[in-house]
Every structure is written in C-alpha cells, then in structure tokens.
C-alpha positions, 0 to 999 in steps of 0.5 A: 169545705173551709171552716173558720178557726177561732182567733183568726181575723175573718178577713185574713185568708187561712194559709196551709202548706202553701195553699191560700184560701179566700175564706171559710165556708163555715164559722165554728166556735167552741161547743158547736157540732159538725156533721160528717156523714152519719157522725157528729163531732163537737168542736173543742177550742184547744189553743196553745200550739196555735191561736185558733187550734180546735179538735173534733170529738165524737162522744157517740163513737169515742173518737177525737181528731186531735190535730197538733194538740197531742200525739203518741207520747208527745204534744204539739210544739209550744216554742213558736212566737204565736204559741201559748204554753199556758193555753196549751196546758189548759187544752191538754188538761181539757182533753185528758178529761175525755173517757180513757177509751176515746180513740185519738187520731193525731195530726202526726204519728199513730192513733192512740187512746186518751187512757194510753196517753195518760199512762205513757205521755209525760207531757199530758200528765204534767199538763193535768198536774199543772192545770190543777195547780194554776200557780205554775202553768207552762210546758217546757219547750222540749216537745217542740225542740224534740219534734224539730230534731225529729223532723230534721233527722227525717229530712236527712234520712230522706235525702240519704235514702233517695240519694243512694241506689238501693232498689232491693232495700226500697222494694222490701221496705215498700212491701213491709209498710 
C-alpha cells in the first residue's frame, strides 16, 4: 500500500531508496486515521526533516512510529536544502505533548519513550522551549552533521570489518546480537 505524503505533488512519483512508485494508493492528511489490523493510527503531519513528513500515533496503544522526526537522544537532520528547521521545531514540540509513556519507534536506533526523550534529548527540550518562545524558532544543524558523521564512521567500520578475515570475531558478534 502506498500513502500520499502531504506536501508532495500528486503527479510526482515518490522515490524511496531507489524504488520508484507510480503513485499513492491512499491520500492522508493531518488528523486522518489509518487502520492496521486491530490498531488505529492517527496521522500527525510533522514537517521539518522533509516537507511531507508524517508520524503515526496510536493513543489506545500508546505507540508512535516517528520516522525521522525524533530518535534516542537526537532528532532528524535539518541541514538539507528542503529541510525547514522552524517547522521541525514545531513538529518536535507537537510530539513532546504526547503522554510521557508513549512508546516511540524511530526510523533509526532503538525504541524509547516521550518521557525518556524529554529527560535526555537536548534537541527535543530545546524545541519545546523555542516553540513556546516564537521569537527564536530554529534548530542548529548539529543533529544533521552528527548523523552524517556517524553514517560515515559506520560506513568506514563496515568496510574495515568486511575487508579483514576475522571469522571468530564475526561468529561471536552474530551470536551476541
């Protein structure tokens, strides 16, 4: 199933990881509900990382599928040309209002909760402060630079790991993960 993302032109095919889709099967907007099995998710429009970013929230189950909005101790990048740091700040402040016990499943990294991120995620706390003070509404590009640095470090580690024959270590690693 394909879902239309707000902010995208209906005639423009969505491109994700080199897969080109001809068009969405379902068009959604902020506040709509999507049913997946027995679960119902509310669509929350959360632009900033990209123009049509959405998250999916189930109030009944206390679940949030956050995509690239918020991660454990970090947030999505805002340093690309299509990013909107001010919109990102508003989107982060919006999800920060969800109940603290809401389980967050980000697009990357480990699951967490809203309450935990309000405690440990300085970017989320900053967004909440800035959203309540509209005179200054912008996130620094640091989260994006940090994630880019981590991605490059991961790529280098991956290339190093598979370039060296260390079967005993790989075998231990695969059993411990």
